[in-house]
C-alpha positions in Angstrom: -49.1 261.8 340.1 -47.4 264.7 338.5 -44.2 265.3 340.5 -43.8 268.8 339.1 -47.1 269.9 340.6 -46.3 268.2 344.0 -45.3 271.0 346.4 -43.1 268.7 348.4 -40.8 268.2 345.4 -38.0 270.9 345.1 -38.1 271.7 341.4 -35.5 274.4 341.7 -32.8 271.9 342.9 -29.9 271.6 340.4 -27.7 268.6 339.7 -23.9 268.6 339.7 -23.9 270.4 336.3 -26.2 273.2 337.7 -29.1 272.0 335.6 -32.7 272.0 336.9 -35.6 270.2 335.4 -36.4 273.4 333.5 -33.0 273.1 331.6 -33.8 269.5 330.5 -37.4 270.3 329.6 -36.2 273.2 327.4 -33.5 271.2 325.7 -35.9 268.3 325.0 -38.9 270.3 324.0 -41.1 269.4 326.9 -43.3 272.5 326.8 -45.9 271.1 329.2 -43.2 270.5 331.8 -41.8 274.0 331.3 -45.3 275.4 331.7 -45.9 273.5 334.9 -42.5 274.3 336.4 -42.9 278.1 335.7 -46.4 278.2 337.1 -44.9 276.9 340.3 -41.6 278.7 340.3 -41.3 281.6 337.8 -38.0 282.8 339.4 -36.0 280.0 337.7 -36.9 281.1 334.1 -33.4 282.6 333.7 -31.4 280.4 336.0 -28.1 279.5 334.3 -26.5 276.1 334.8 -22.8 275.6 335.7 -21.7 276.5 332.1 -23.9 279.7 332.3 -26.5 278.3 329.9 -30.2 279.3 330.4 -33.3 277.3 329.5 -34.1 280.0 326.9 -30.8 279.5 325.2 -31.3 275.7 325.1 -34.8 276.0 323.7 -33.7 278.6 321.2 -30.7 276.5 320.0 -32.9 273.5 319.7 -35.5 275.4 317.6 -38.2 274.6 320.2 -40.8 277.2 319.3 -43.4 276.4 321.9 -40.8 276.2 324.7 -39.4 279.6 323.6 -42.9 281.1 323.6 -43.6 279.8 327.1 -40.3 280.9 328.5 -40.7 284.4 327.0 -44.2 284.6 328.5 -42.7 284.0 331.9 -40.1 286.7 331.6 -37.0 284.9 330.3 -34.5 287.5 329.1 -33.5 287.6 325.4 -30.4 289.8 325.7 -28.6 288.1 328.5 -25.4 286.3 327.3 -24.2 283.1 328.8 -21.5 280.6 328.4 -19.1 281.8 325.7 -21.0 285.1 325.4 -23.7 283.8 323.1 -27.3 285.0 323.2 -30.5 283.1 322.7 -31.2 285.2 319.6 -27.9 284.1 318.0 -28.4 280.5 319.1 -31.8 280.4 317.5 -30.4 281.7 314.2 -27.3 279.5 314.2 -28.2 276.3 315.9 -32.0 276.3 315.7 -32.2 277.7 312.2 -35.9 278.1 312.5 -37.1 281.6 311.5 -40.3 281.3 313.7 -38.2 281.0 316.8 -36.0 284.0 315.8 -39.2 285.9 315.0 -40.6 285.1 318.5 -37.4 286.3 320.2 -37.3 289.4 318.0 -40.9 290.2 319.0 -39.6 291.2 322.4 -38.6 294.9 322.4 -35.4 294.3 324.4 -34.0 291.9 321.8 -31.1 293.4 319.9 -31.0 291.9 316.4 -27.4 293.2 316.0 -26.1 291.7 319.3 -22.6 290.4 318.8 -20.9 287.4 320.3 -17.3 287.7 321.6 -16.0 287.3 318.0 -18.2 290.2 316.9 -20.5 287.8 315.0 -24.2 288.6 314.8 -27.1 286.3 314.0 -26.9 287.7 310.4 -23.2 286.8 310.1 -24.0 283.2 311.2 -27.1 282.9 308.9 -24.9 284.2 305.9 -22.1 281.8 306.8 -24.5 278.8 306.8 -26.4 280.0 303.7 -29.8 280.1 305.4 -31.7 282.2 302.9 -35.0 282.4 304.9 -33.1 283.4 308.0 -31.1 286.1 306.2 -34.2 287.6 304.6 -36.1 287.6 307.9 -33.3 289.2 309.8 -32.8 291.9 307.2 -36.4 292.6 306.2 -38.2 292.1 309.5 -35.4 292.5 312.0 -33.7 295.3 310.3 -30.3 293.7 310.9 -27.3 295.9 310.0 -25.9 294.5 306.8 -22.8 296.7 307.2 -21.8 295.5 310.7 -18.4 293.8 310.6 -17.1 291.0 312.9 -13.9 291.3 314.9 -12.1 289.8 311.9 -13.4 292.8 309.8 -15.8 290.6 307.7 -19.3 291.7 306.7 -22.3 289.4 306.3 -21.8 289.5 302.5 -18.2 288.3 303.0 -19.5 285.3 305.0 -22.2 284.5 302.4 -19.6 284.7 299.6 -17.1 282.4 301.3 -19.8 279.9 302.0 -20.9 279.8 298.4 -24.5 280.9 299.2 -25.3 282.5 295.9 -28.9 283.4 296.7 -27.9 285.1 299.9 -25.1 287.0 298.1 -27.6 288.1 295.5 -30.1 289.2 298.2 -27.5 291.2 300.2 -26.1 292.8 297.1 -29.6 294.0 296.1 -30.0 295.4 299.6 -26.6 297.2 299.4 -27.5 298.7 296.1 -30.8 299.9 297.5 -29.1 301.3 300.5 -26.4 303.1 298.4 -29.1 304.9 296.2 -30.7 306.5 299.2 -29.5 310.0 299.9 -28.8 311.2 303.4 -31.6 313.4 304.8 -29.4 316.5 304.8 -28.7 316.1 301.1 -32.4 315.9 300.0 -33.6 318.7 297.8 -35.8 321.3 299.7 -39.5 320.8 299.4 -41.4 323.5 297.5 
């Protein structure tokens, strides 16, 4: 018998840490449990635990692509910060490190690719700091992440990539900066004839 589907079982009940079965399923990658829970009780998709962590944050941080997909399909919010002010999008880029998960989160119109944590760090800052080439390229090319945005410590993504010794990331960002600097502002373009 599937206890999740048994209407007599309270699946919204949280333990002493404020976690529900949905939190554990998201953290462990049990997408079938997530699906069954949300079919019964969609309202807990965004329920934070005692440390203000949501199931979407846990699934994103763990790189659990199928879990993220199901949670997003049931209305989990991508731009709600929890815990220390971190967002699922940043967690996916930093902790999950899987571009497909970040791509899924970015597919939601409300996702802000340049969202900053309390230290002013974006997903791009973290990806540059860890030297994750694929993540940096995806964030810049598909996500249109702002390569000029500085953290609270006044450091750019290029600065983080340089410090971490990520030569290919540095080269990529420099090429983007050169491309950007060759574009004239609209008001400076010659008139069309």
